[in-house]
BADODREN-750366 format. One line per 3 residues: for each residue x, y, z of N, C-alpha, C, CB. Coordinates in pm, 1 decimal, m for minus. Glycine has a CB too. Layout:
<rs>
X:Y:Z:X:Y:Z:X:Y:Z:X:Y:Z | ...
</rs>
This chain:
<rs>
m131.3:473.5:599.3:m38.8:578.6:627.3:m115.6:710.1:630.0:75.0:581.2:523.8 | m57.3:807.2:698.9:m126.8:935.0:710.3:m27.9:1050.3:716.4:m216.5:936.3:833.8 | m77.5:1167.8:691.3:5.2:1287.8:700.9:63.3:1300.9:841.8:m77.0:1413.5:664.6
m17.3:1264.6:942.0:25.6:1276.9:1082.2:139.3:1182.1:1117.4:m91.5:1251.0:1174.6 | 147.0:1066.8:1049.8:248.5:967.1:1085.2:359.6:953.7:980.2:182.3:832.7:1105.5 | 349.3:1023.6:868.8:447.4:1013.1:760.7:580.6:1071.8:804.6:396.8:1084.3:633.9
687.8:995.2:789.2:821.5:1040.0:830.0:917.5:1052.8:712.2:879.3:943.9:932.1 | 867.7:1040.7:591.7:952.7:1043.7:472.8:962.3:1180.2:406.7:902.3:945.5:373.6 | 960.6:1286.3:485.3:963.9:1421.3:428.3:824.7:1480.6:426.1:1023.3:1419.8:286.5
804.1:1573.9:334.8:672.3:1637.8:323.0:569.1:1536.6:274.2:678.5:1759.2:226.5 | 448.8:1541.3:330.1:340.3:1452.6:288.4:306.9:1484.5:141.9:213.2:1469.5:381.4 | 308.9:1383.3:55.0:297.4:1410.2:m88.3:156.5:1413.3:m147.6:373.7:1310.1:m159.5
54.1:1416.0:m63.2:m82.6:1412.4:m115.1:m166.6:1527.7:m60.3:m148.7:1279.0:m80.7 | m278.0:1554.8:m127.0:m371.7:1656.2:m80.0:m477.2:1595.3:10.9:m438.2:1726.0:m198.0 | m476.3:1464.2:25.8:m567.8:1394.2:116.8:m491.8:1361.3:245.4:m625.8:1263.5:50.5
m561.6:1347.8:359.7:m491.7:1329.7:486.6:m436.1:1190.1:512.0:m582.6:1364.2:596.0 | m489.1:1087.4:444.0:m440.7:951.9:469.9:m482.3:857.8:358.1:m493.3:900.6:604.4 | m429.2:735.7:363.9:m463.8:636.4:263.8:m392.0:505.8:289.6:m431.3:687.3:125.0
m417.9:409.6:203.2:m361.6:275.5:216.6:m288.9:237.8:88.3:m472.2:172.0:249.2 | m163.0:194.6:102.0:m87.7:142.4:m11.7:m125.4:m2.9:m31.4:65.6:157.7:9.6 | m130.7:m44.9:m156.9:m166.0:m183.5:m186.6:m87.1:m229.3:m308.1:m318.9:m198.8:m210.9
m56.1:m358.8:m310.2:7.1:m418.7:m426.0:m75.5:m538.4:m470.4:152.9:m460.1:m394.7 | m110.7:m540.6:m596.5:m172.0:m657.9:m656.9:m55.3:m739.9:m711.0:m278.1:m619.8:m771.1 | m4.1:m831.7:m629.0:119.8:m903.2:m658.7:113.5:m975.2:m792.6:150.2:m1002.6:m548.6
2.6:m1041.4:m821.8:m7.0:m1118.2:m946.2:4.8:m1030.4:m1070.2:m138.0:m1193.8:m950.1 | m31.5:m902.8:m1059.8:m25.0:m810.7:m1173.7:81.1:m702.6:m1156.9:m159.5:m745.8:m1194.7 | 148.7:m699.8:m1041.6:248.1:m597.4:m1009.3:192.0:m455.9:m1019.3:367.6:m611.0:m1101.0
65.5:m439.6:m981.5:4.0:m306.3:m981.9:7.8:m249.7:m840.8:m142.8:m311.8:m1035.3 | 59.8:m127.6:m828.7:70.0:m58.7:m700.4:m33.9:52.8:m696.5:213.8:m2.0:m677.9 | m107.0:60.3:m583.5:m212.5:161.1:m573.1:m209.2:229.7:m437.4:m349.8:97.6:m596.4
m279.1:342.1:m430.1:m299.9:416.3:m305.9:m449.1:444.7:m298.9:m213.5:550.1:m300.3 | m512.6:406.7:m187.4:m656.4:426.6:m170.8:m681.6:529.2:m61.3:m727.4:293.1:m137.6 | m766.3:626.3:m92.1:m804.6:727.8:5.8:m949.5:767.2:m19.0:m710.9:852.4:m2.1
m1026.1:777.2:87.2:m1166.0:817.9:74.5:m1247.7:724.5:m12.2:m1173.9:956.2:18.5 | m1210.5:597.0:m13.9:m1282.8:498.4:m92.7:m1248.7:498.7:m240.9:m1427.7:520.2:m76.9 | m1149.2:579.2:m280.7:m1107.8:585.9:m421.1:m966.7:528.7:m432.7:m1113.3:733.2:m475.1
m947.5:438.4:m528.2:m817.4:375.5:m549.1:m748.0:441.7:m668.8:m832.9:221.7:m571.8 | m622.3:483.6:m646.7:m543.7:554.9:m746.8:m426.4:468.2:m791.1:m493.5:690.4:m691.4 | m396.7:468.1:m919.4:m282.7:392.6:m971.4:m152.7:466.0:m945.5:m299.1:366.7:m1120.8
m52.9:393.7:m891.1:77.9:454.0:m863.2:180.4:424.9:m971.8:130.2:404.6:m730.4 | 196.1:299.1:m1007.2:300.5:264.5:m1103.4:243.8:257.1:m1245.3:366.1:130.9:m1065.4 | 333.3:243.6:m1341.8:292.6:242.9:m1482.7:194.4:130.5:m1513.0:414.7:230.0:m1572.6
215.3:13.9:m1453.1:126.1:m99.5:m1478.6:m15.3:m69.4:m1430.0:179.5:m226.5:m1410.3 | m26.2:m14.7:m1311.1:m158.5:19.2:m1257.1:m224.7:129.5:m1339.1:m147.1:62.8:m1110.1 | m144.7:226.3:m1381.9:m199.8:336.0:m1461.1:m247.5:288.0:m1598.2:m95.5:446.2:m1478.0
m173.0:195.8:m1657.1:m204.9:151.3:m1792.0:m312.3:43.7:m1796.0:m81.3:100.4:m1858.6 | m304.8:m53.0:m1703.4:m392.9:m169.4:m1712.9:m500.4:m178.1:m1605.5:m311.4:m291.9:m1707.9 | m483.5:m103.4:m1496.7:m584.0:m104.9:m1391.2:m692.1:m2.5:m1419.0:m520.0:m78.3:m1255.3
m803.7:m22.3:m1359.8:m913.5:73.2:m1376.4:m914.4:165.9:m1254.4:m1052.3:m0.8:m1393.0 | m801.8:236.0:m1235.9:m784.5:321.4:m1118.7:m780.6:467.5:m1161.0:m655.9:283.9:m1042.0 | m816.7:554.1:m1068.7:m805.0:697.7:m1092.3:m657.4:734.8:m1099.9:m876.8:779.0:m980.7
m630.0:848.0:m1160.5:m493.1:897.0:m1175.8:m444.2:956.4:m1044.0:m484.8:1002.2:m1289.1 | m326.2:914.9:m999.4:m269.6:964.5:m873.7:m250.4:1116.1:m878.9:m135.3:894.9:m843.8 | m236.1:1171.0:m999.0:m219.3:1316.1:m1012.8:m338.8:1393.3:m958.2:m197.6:1352.5:m1158.8
m453.8:1326.3:m944.0:m572.7:1392.3:m889.4:m554.5:1435.0:m744.2:m692.4:1300.3:m900.3 | m461.4:1369.4:m671.1:m443.8:1400.8:m528.7:m300.4:1439.5:m493.1:m485.8:1282.3:m444.9 | m223.8:1480.0:m593.6:m85.5:1522.3:m571.8:m76.3:1672.4:m599.1:14.0:1442.0:m663.4
m23.6:1748.5:m502.7:m11.4:1892.2:m528.0:89.6:1918.7:m639.9:30.7:1966.5:m399.1 | 54.1:2006.5:m730.0:142.7:2035.0:m842.4:233.4:2153.1:m812.4:61.7:2062.3:m968.4 | 346.6:2150.2:m875.3:440.8:2260.2:m866.3:421.6:2351.4:m984.9:585.5:2209.3:m859.5
516.7:2437.0:m1008.8:505.3:2528.0:m1123.1:514.8:2449.7:m1254.0:615.2:2637.1:m1117.3 | 450.9:2499.9:m1356.5:459.1:2436.1:m1487.5:597.0:2460.8:m1546.3:348.5:2489.1:m1582.5 | 658.1:2354.0:m1592.2:787.0:2364.3:m1659.9:761.8:2345.3:m1809.2:890.3:2258.3:m1605.0
860.5:2377.4:m1889.5:845.3:2364.4:m2033.6:967.7:2297.8:m2093.2:821.8:2501.2:m2098.3 | 945.3:2218.7:m2198.5:1054.4:2160.1:m2275.0:1035.2:2199.3:m2421.1:1059.4:2004.0:m2257.8 | 1145.4:2206.3:m2491.5:1140.6:2241.6:m2632.7:1141.2:2113.5:m2714.8:1259.8:2333.6:m2671.9
1035.0:2089.1:m2790.6:1024.8:1972.1:m2876.6:1007.8:2020.8:m3020.0:906.0:1879.3:m2833.4 | 1110.6:1999.0:m3099.3:1108.8:2041.3:m3239.8:1071.5:2188.7:m3255.8:1011.2:1955.3:m3318.7 | 1129.1:2270.9:m3169.8:1105.6:2413.8:m3180.0:976.1:2463.9:m3119.3:1108.7:2451.8:m3319.6
900.3:2372.5:m3055.9:774.1:2411.0:m2993.5:784.7:2390.9:m2842.6:655.6:2328.9:m3052.1 | 748.6:2492.9:m2766.9:751.6:2486.5:m2620.9:630.8:2405.5:m2572.9:751.4:2630.2:m2558.0 | 657.0:2294.8:m2499.6:551.1:2207.7:m2449.4:550.0:2209.3:m2296.9:569.5:2063.6:m2501.8
432.0:2222.0:m2233.7:425.9:2221.6:m2087.2:452.5:2081.8:m2030.6:288.7:2272.3:m2039.6 | 518.0:2077.2:m1916.3:547.6:1953.0:m1846.4:502.5:1969.4:m1701.5:700.4:1916.9:m1855.1 | 425.5:1874.5:m1652.9:377.0:1882.1:m1515.0:492.7:1855.4:m1418.0:261.3:1780.5:m1491.6
498.2:1932.7:m1312.5:596.1:1909.0:m1206.6:521.1:1889.6:m1075.2:698.4:2027.1:m1196.0 | 582.1:1818.3:m984.2:521.9:1794.2:m853.2:582.7:1887.2:m750.3:540.3:1647.8:m810.4 | 499.3:1935.5:m659.1:547.4:2022.7:m552.2:624.8:1942.4:m448.9:430.2:2096.5:m485.5
593.9:1812.0:m438.1:656.6:1724.2:m339.4:693.5:1593.0:m409.7:560.9:1698.2:m216.3 | 806.4:1536.4:m373.0:851.0:1410.8:m433.6:763.3:1293.3:m391.0:996.4:1383.0:m396.4 | 735.0:1204.9:m484.8:661.5:1081.8:m456.8:755.1:962.7:m439.1:562.3:1053.5:m568.7
886.1:986.2:m438.4:982.4:876.6:m431.6:962.4:786.8:m309.7:1122.4:932.2:m430.4 | 934.3:844.2:m194.7:913.6:764.9:m73.3:791.2:674.8:m84.0:899.3:856.5:47.2 | 686.4:725.0:m146.2:564.5:646.2:m166.5:592.5:533.1:m264.0:448.8:735.2:m218.5
659.7:564.5:m375.5:692.6:461.8:m474.5:779.5:352.0:m412.2:764.9:524.8:m595.3 | 876.4:390.2:m329.9:964.4:292.0:m267.3:887.3:200.8:m173.2:1076.5:361.9:m191.8 | 797.9:256.0:m94.6:718.9:172.7:m2.4:625.1:80.0:m77.6:638.3:260.5:93.4
565.7:130.0:m184.2:474.5:46.6:m264.5:552.5:m66.7:m331.0:401.4:132.4:m372.3 | 673.1:m38.2:m379.9:753.7:m141.3:m444.2:791.6:m252.4:m346.4:879.3:m79.7:m504.1 | 816.3:m215.9:m220.6:847.9:m316.9:m118.5:730.1:m411.6:m97.6:885.5:m249.2:14.9
608.9:m359.5:m109.6:491.4:m444.6:m94.0:484.5:m549.4:m205.1:363.7:m359.7:m93.5 | 532.1:m514.8:m322.9:524.4:m604.1:m437.7:642.7:m700.8:m446.3:516.1:m523.1:m564.2 | 743.2:m683.6:m360.4:857.1:m774.3:m369.8:851.5:m888.7:m272.8:982.3:m699.8:m348.7
</rs>
């Protein structure tokens, strides 16, 4: 898939293209770009030896939540990854 051919809204990555993959036996979903494979789902992030997808996702403004009276920063995304997650999940089903 590529920024040029993506029809699911704004392109959600800082790289121009990549390949979605599912390791069916482990249910790990990944996105590969420039020879680097990034973990998409929790299983890939936790058990795969993949780079963090956050490395190639544009960030939005920092948000904050109050935890026990302490303001904690929370990362937000400038663009939704829902379309990518949905396509990757279809590969694993």
